C-alpha positions in Angstrom: 0.0 0.0 0.0 1.1 3.6 -0.6 -0.4 6.5 1.4 -0.4 9.3 -1.2 -1.7 11.9 1.2 -0.6 12.2 4.8 0.4 15.5 6.5 3.3 14.2 8.6 4.3 17.7 9.7 1.3 18.3 11.9 2.1 17.9 15.6 -0.3 15.0 16.1 2.0 12.9 13.8 5.3 14.8 13.8 5.8 14.5 17.6 5.6 10.7 17.3 6.8 10.3 13.7 9.2 7.4 14.2 6.4 5.3 15.7 3.9 6.6 13.1 6.1 5.5 10.2 7.0 2.2 11.8 3.4 1.1 12.7 2.3 2.1 9.1 5.1 -0.1 7.6 4.0 -3.0 9.9 0.4 -2.4 8.6 1.7 -2.8 5.0 2.3 0.8 3.9 5.5 0.9 1.7 5.7 4.6 0.8 4.2 7.9 1.9 3.6 11.3 0.2 3.5 14.3 2.4 1.8 17.3 0.8 2.6 20.7 2.3 0.1 23.5 2.9 2.3 26.6 2.9 6.0 27.6 2.6 6.7 26.8 6.3 5.3 23.3 6.1 7.0 22.8 2.7 10.4 23.3 4.4 9.4 21.1 7.2 8.3 18.4 4.7 11.7 18.5 3.1 13.3 17.9 6.5 11.0 14.9 6.9 11.8 13.3 3.5 15.5 13.8 4.2 15.2 11.7 7.3 12.8 8.9 6.1 13.6 7.1 2.9 10.0 5.9 2.5 8.6 9.5 2.5 8.3 11.8 -0.6 7.3 15.4 -0.8 4.6 17.4 -2.5 5.0 21.1 -2.1 2.3 23.7 -2.6 0.1 26.4 -1.0 -3.2 25.2 0.3 -6.2 27.4 -0.6 -6.6 28.3 3.1 -3.2 29.9 3.0 -3.5 31.9 -0.2 -4.7 35.2 1.2 -1.2 36.7 0.8 -0.2 34.6 -2.2 1.8 36.7 -4.7 4.7 36.4 -7.1 7.2 36.3 -4.3 5.4 33.3 -2.8 5.6 31.5 -6.2 9.3 32.3 -6.4 10.1 30.9 -3.0 8.0 27.8 -3.7 9.8 27.2 -7.0 13.2 27.4 -5.2 12.2 24.3 -3.1 11.2 22.2 -6.1 14.8 21.2 -6.9 14.9 18.7 -4.1 15.2 15.2 -5.6 12.3 13.8 -3.5 9.7 16.3 -4.6 7.2 14.3 -6.7 4.3 16.8 -7.0 2.9 20.3 -6.5 0.4 20.1 -3.7 -1.8 20.5 -1.8 -3.4 23.1 -4.0 -7.0 23.9 -5.1 -10.1 25.7 -4.0 -12.1 25.7 -0.7 -15.3 27.7 -0.6 -16.6 26.1 2.6 -14.4 28.3 4.8 -13.6 32.0 4.2 -9.9 31.8 5.2 -8.9 33.3 1.8 -10.8 35.3 -0.8 -12.0 33.4 -3.8 -10.1 35.5 -6.3 -6.9 34.9 -4.4 -7.6 31.2 -4.2 -8.2 31.0 -7.9 -5.1 33.0 -8.7 -2.9 30.8 -6.5 -4.4 27.6 -8.0 -3.9 28.7 -11.6 -0.3 29.9 -11.0 0.6 26.6 -9.2 -0.9 24.6 -12.0 1.3 26.5 -14.4 4.3 25.9 -12.1 3.6 22.2 -12.2 3.5 22.2 -16.0 6.8 24.1 -16.1 8.5 21.5 -13.9 6.7 18.6 -15.5 5.2 17.6 -12.1 1.7 16.3 -11.3 -0.6 18.1 -8.9 -2.5 17.1 -5.7 -5.8 18.9 -5.7 -8.1 20.0 -2.8 -11.7 20.7 -3.5 -14.5 21.7 -1.1 -17.7 23.3 -2.3 -15.9 24.6 -5.4 -16.2 21.9 -8.0 -17.5 24.1 -10.9 -14.7 26.8 -10.6 -12.0 24.2 -9.8 -12.8 22.0 -12.9 -13.1 25.1 -15.1 -9.6 26.3 -14.1 -8.1 22.8 -14.3 -9.6 22.1 -17.7 -8.4 25.5 -19.0 -4.9 24.7 -17.9 -4.9 21.1 -19.0 -3.1 20.8 -22.3 -2.0 17.1 -22.4 0.9 17.8 -20.0 -1.0 18.4 -16.7 -2.2 15.5 -14.6 -3.1 15.1 -11.0 -4.8 13.5 -8.0 -8.1 14.8 -6.9 -7.8 13.9 -3.3 -10.5 13.2 -0.8 -13.0 13.1 -3.7 -16.5 14.2 -2.8 -17.8 15.4 -6.2 -20.5 13.8 -8.3 -20.3 11.2 -11.1 -20.1 13.8 -13.8 -17.0 15.4 -12.1 -15.4 12.0 -11.7 -15.9 11.3 -15.4 -14.3 14.6 -16.3 -11.3 13.9 -14.1 -10.6 10.5 -15.7 -11.1 12.0 -19.2 -8.2 14.3 -18.3 -6.1 11.2 -17.4 -6.0 12.1 -13.8 -6.7 10.1 -10.7 -9.3 10.0 -7.8 -8.7 9.1 -4.2 -11.0 8.6 -1.3 -10.2 8.9 2.4 -12.0 7.5 5.4 -15.1 9.3 4.1 -15.8 6.3 1.9 -16.4 4.2 5.1 -19.0 6.5 6.6 -22.5 5.1 6.6 -24.1 8.2 5.3 -21.9 8.3 2.2 -23.8 5.8 0.1 -23.9 8.1 -2.9 -20.1 8.4 -2.8 -19.8 4.6 -2.7 -22.1 4.3 -5.8 -19.7 6.6 -7.7 -16.7 4.5 -6.5 -18.4 1.4 -7.7 -18.4 2.7 -11.3 -14.7 3.8 -11.3 -12.1 1.3 -12.7 -9.4 0.6 -10.1 -6.8 1.9 -12.6 -8.1 5.4 -11.9 -7.8 5.2 -8.1 -5.1 6.1 -5.6 -5.0 5.4 -1.9 -4.7 8.0 0.9 -5.5 8.7 4.5 -5.3 12.5 4.7 -3.8 12.0 8.1 -4.3 13.3 10.7 -7.8 14.0 9.3 -10.7 11.9 7.9 -10.2 8.8 10.1 -12.0 5.8 8.7 -14.5 3.7 10.7 -13.8 2.4 13.4 -11.5 5.3 14.3 -13.9 8.1 13.3 -13.6 11.0 15.8 -10.0 10.2 16.5 -6.8 11.4 14.9 -6.1 9.6 11.7 -2.8 7.8 11.1 -1.2 6.2 7.9 -1.5 2.8 9.6 -5.3 3.1 9.2 -5.1 3.0 5.4 -6.0 -0.7 5.4 -9.5 0.1 6.6 -10.1 2.4 3.6 -8.6 -0.2 1.3 -10.9 -2.9 2.6 -14.0 -0.8 2.0 -12.8 0.2 -1.5 -12.3 -3.5 -2.3 -15.7 -4.4 -1.0 -17.5 -1.7 -3.0 -15.5 -2.6 -6.2 -16.2 -6.3 -5.8 -12.4 -7.0 -5.9 -9.9 -8.3 -3.4 -7.7 -6.1 -1.2 -4.7 -7.5 -3.1 -6.3 -6.3 -6.4 -6.8 -2.7 -5.1 -3.2 -2.6 -3.6 -1.7 -3.9 -6.8 -3.6 -1.5 -9.0 -3.0 1.6 -6.9 0.6 0.8 -6.5 1.1 0.8 -10.2 -1.0 4.0 -10.5 1.4 5.7 -8.0 4.2 4.8 -10.3 2.4 6.2 -13.3 1.6 9.5 -11.7 4.5 10.1 -9.2 7.2 7.7 -10.5 7.4 6.1 -7.0 8.0 2.3 -7.0 8.5 0.3 -10.2 6.7 -1.2 -13.1 5.7 -4.8 -12.4 6.8 -7.6 -14.6 4.7 -8.5 -17.6 1.9 -11.0 -16.8 1.1 -13.8 -19.2 -2.0 -14.8 -17.2 -3.7 -12.8 -14.5 -6.6 -13.4 -12.1 -9.5 -11.0 -11.5 -12.2 -12.3 -9.3 -12.6 -16.0 -10.0 -11.7 -15.7 -13.7 -8.2 -16.2 -15.2 -7.3 -14.0 -18.1 -4.9 -14.9 -20.9 -2.7 -12.1 -22.2 -2.6 -13.3 -25.8 -1.0 -10.4 -27.6 -0.7 -6.6 -27.7 -0.8 -6.6 -31.5 -4.0 -5.2 -32.9 -5.4 -4.3 -36.3 -7.4 -1.4 -34.6 -6.3 1.6 -32.6 -9.3 2.4 -30.4 -9.3 5.9 -29.0 -10.2 4.7 -25.5 -7.5 1.9 -25.4 -4.3 2.2 -23.4 -2.5 -0.3 -25.5 0.2 2.3 -26.5 0.4 3.6 -22.9 1.0 1.5 -19.8 -1.4 -1.3 -20.9 -2.4 -2.3 -17.4 -5.5 -3.9 -15.9 -6.0 -3.9 -12.1 -2.3 -3.4 -11.7 -1.2 -6.2 -14.0 1.4 -5.1 -16.6 0.1 -6.5 -19.9 2.5 -4.5 -22.1 3.9 -7.5 -24.0 6.0 -7.0 -27.1 5.8 -9.6 -29.9 9.2 -10.9 -28.9 7.8 -11.9 -25.4 4.6 -13.6 -26.7 4.8 -17.1 -25.1 3.9 -20.4 -26.6 0.8 -22.4 -25.6 2.9 -24.4 -23.1 3.6 -21.4 -20.9 -0.1 -20.5 -20.7 -1.1 -24.1 -20.0 1.5 -24.4 -17.2 0.2 -21.2 -15.5 -3.4 -22.2 -15.8 -2.8 -25.5 -14.1 -6.3 -27.0 -13.2 -8.8 -24.8 -15.1 -11.6 -25.9 -12.8 -10.0 -23.6 -10.2 -11.5 -20.7 -12.1 -14.9 -19.6 -13.2 -13.6 -19.3 -16.7 -10.5 -18.9 -18.8 -10.7 -15.6 -20.9 -8.6 -15.1 -24.0 -7.9 -11.3 -24.2 -5.0 -8.9 -23.9 -4.6 -5.3 -25.1 -4.4 -6.5 -28.7 -6.7 -8.7 -30.8 -6.4 -12.3 -29.6 -7.4 -13.9 -32.9 -4.1 -12.7 -34.4 -2.8 -15.8 -32.5 -5.8 -18.0 -33.2 -3.7 -21.2 -33.2 -2.5 -20.5 -29.7 -6.1 -19.9 -28.6 -7.2 -23.2 -30.1 -4.4 -25.2 -28.4 -4.9 -23.7 -25.0 -8.7 -23.8 -25.2 -8.4 -27.5 -26.1 -6.5 -28.1 -22.9 -9.0 -26.2 -20.9 -12.0 -28.0 -22.3 -10.4 -31.4 -21.9 -9.8 -30.6 -18.3 -13.2 -29.5 -17.4 -12.9 -25.7 -17.7 -15.0 -23.0 -19.3 -13.6 -20.6 -22.0 -14.4 -17.1 -23.2 -12.9 -15.1 -26.1 -12.9 -11.3 -26.1 -12.4 -10.0 -29.7 -13.0 -7.1 -32.0 -14.8 -9.4 -34.4 -12.2 -9.0 -37.1 -10.8 -12.5 -36.8 -12.0 -13.8 -40.2 -10.5 -10.7 -41.9 -7.2 -11.0 -40.1 -6.8 -14.8 -40.7 -8.3 -14.6 -44.3 -10.6 -17.5 -43.5 -13.7 -18.3 -41.4 -12.1 -19.3 -38.0 -15.4 -19.8 -36.2 -15.9 -23.5 -37.2 -12.4 -24.1 -35.7 -13.6 -22.6 -32.4 -16.6 -24.8 -32.1 -16.4 -26.9 -29.0 -13.4 -24.9 -27.8 -15.0 -21.6 -26.9 -18.1 -21.4 -24.7 -18.7 -17.7 -24.9 -17.5 -14.9 -27.2 -17.6 -11.2 -26.3 -17.4 -8.9 -29.4 -16.6 -5.2 -29.4 -19.5 -3.5 -31.1 -18.6 -0.1 -29.7 -21.2 1.7 -31.8 -24.2 0.8 -34.0 -23.3 3.8 -36.2 -20.7 2.7 -38.8 -19.2 6.2 -39.1 -18.8 6.5 -35.4 -17.4 3.0 -35.2 -14.7 4.1 -37.7 -13.8 7.1 -35.6 -13.6 5.1 -32.3 -11.6 2.2 -33.6 -9.7 4.0 -36.4 -10.2 1.3 -38.9 -11.7 1.1 -42.4 -15.5 1.3 -42.6 -15.6 -2.2 -44.1 -14.5 -3.7 -40.8 -17.8 -2.6 -39.2 -19.5 -5.0 -41.5 -16.9 -7.6 -40.9 -17.7 -7.4 -37.2 -21.4 -7.6 -37.9 -21.0 -10.7 -40.1 -18.6 -12.3 -37.6 -21.2 -11.8 -34.9 -24.0 -13.4 -36.9 -21.8 -16.3 -37.9 -20.6 -16.8 -34.3 -24.1 -17.8 -33.3 -23.8 -21.0 -35.4 -20.7 -22.2 -33.5 -20.5 -20.7 -30.1 -23.2 -21.2 -27.4 -23.1 -17.6 -26.0 -22.5 -14.5 -28.1 -22.4 -11.0 -26.5 -21.6 -7.7 -28.0 -20.3 -4.8 -25.9 -19.8 -1.1 -26.1 -17.6 1.2 -23.9 -20.1 3.5 -22.3 -18.8 6.8 -23.7 -21.0 9.9 -23.6 -21.1 10.3 -27.4 -22.2 6.7 -28.0 -26.0 6.0 -28.1 -26.2 3.1 -25.7 -29.9 2.4 -26.3 -29.4 2.4 -30.1 -26.6 0.0 -29.6 -28.7 -2.2 -27.4 -31.5 -2.3 -29.9 -29.1 -3.1 -32.7 -27.6 -6.0 -30.7 -30.8 -7.5 -29.6 -33.0 -7.0 -32.6 -30.6 -6.8 -35.6 -27.9 -9.2 -34.4 -30.0 -11.3 -32.1 -27.4 -11.5 -29.3 -26.9 -10.3 -25.8 -25.7 -6.8 -25.0 -23.4 -5.3 -22.4 -22.1 -1.8 -21.8 -18.7 -1.5 -20.1 -17.8 1.5 -18.0 -15.5 3.9 -19.7 -13.6 4.8 -16.5 
């Protein structure tokens, strides 16, 4: 676990910091990020990170402390950024709940610190309270493809969460996600892919249940993680693995995990068949980190294993609810590997599913579906849009491949017991039109996958 937001300079923690760090490490916390709130705490934060190898610094001026923010403040802050353990600008943002600083001063300080972050190629850690509209307006105006951040202690609505992820930034929840009254917040969390989450305590504030009302400590992070895992329907290990990788992506703390050839999510085992693909979907991270729930799937062609490697890692297929052939590429590019592994799975009592873009016949220059009969129990085909022109824009392929996908879907019904088409639930895609097309035109099941 990595606590991405703990104010270790506050007396409640600082006066017992050796024990605070040690008990957190014993509870499974590997690294800590300490965001400052003003120039004084920024300097104190640097003293802390010099003493503790596990602690990293984020330096910034909190909205509460921006009443006197000016160019000199910015100059003094920038001088501190040369420290090698500074990983972000923060904690910065807007807070309209209290009147500690005028709104115009908060907005000026927020915008200037966002620009400072871009200048130094650093991410930002953002505070928001009762200021979502202005905060997102400023962040979106400054975002230019080089500005990314963590929206800490998230308490916005679903629309805001969607916008944050669209900007390739991350969300984190504190102990607030454990509070009984915050059911709406948990509903939002349930719709967010774990790749878009980070972990934090906001110590010494926002203690989780069962410590609510007491001073928070980094060691309590595990209680928040347990609630996140419960809401997401994943294991604690899934959440830790995913958020650890996300910390590397945003803050460059830790390391990239080794490539996984197979990976388990829930009770299913997924086969990372290939990263090669004939499409280039606008929502796909294939050319980025190519990760799923913290598993590194970025596998070059030279690393693609033979069937024997997959079979060895599967072991007894009855240990899993299903074996899923997928990856960040198009699995049917390696259709012979799919057939060999699926044959082993079926002969040993397992169930199989193929996730595909439906271009397998085009790619292999033959009808591969008869070859999959008896080997694949279910096929999930990326419809993405019922509109051929929109399909082309989303997948960046020739329009003829929309009709290849349609024909593949219709043909699949002859050979595979269960056929499902899916879309990614993007705002611009007409979900109901896609559902109607799937059920009435194609005669198959339909599923919408969350975009973020």
